[in-house]
Steps between C-alpha positions, in 0.01 A plus 500: 500500500524330162797430280553352154717197428760594240715194460663203662849552633720345236844431369615460145409134472229443762241673717400467862120476510479554878693830479278773361566863404208728587440871439268747673334804350597756769850366572766658281826474696709239677447669840121479469524134395711411804206594728310192378773248582366232737131545413285211381368482145229271353410395148153358430467248217200471270372206703509702823814355657728746674877472473679707759849637515722761660668810364874447535680798343488791259584431136677775309467874556149560361291357784453135404520234769590131516266257669553133589185288482436171683456318168553578134254727323355403162601680183150650476577709808721740304321835474249408774445677830623400844390634839741625764375444854 
C-alpha cells in the first residue's frame, strides 16, 4: 500500500523532521488509520537509499497517520510516496 507524505510534525517555532504525517487514499477515518499502527514504512530517495520507519499513531479524525523514521527525511520528500509493508 502507498501513502503520501503531507508534512513534518511541527510546533509553532520548529519542526521534527523524523516525525512525518502521512495520508492514504482509501483511509478516511481514525478507526481505519488505527489498523496500520505498528507496520513498517519505507521512503526511497532519488539515489536509491531506503529510509525505514514505523507507524506510531493516528493523526486527527480524517485518516492520517504519524510515522517515526530512523533518520530525518529531506525537505524534497514532501508530497512523495512511501510504501507500507
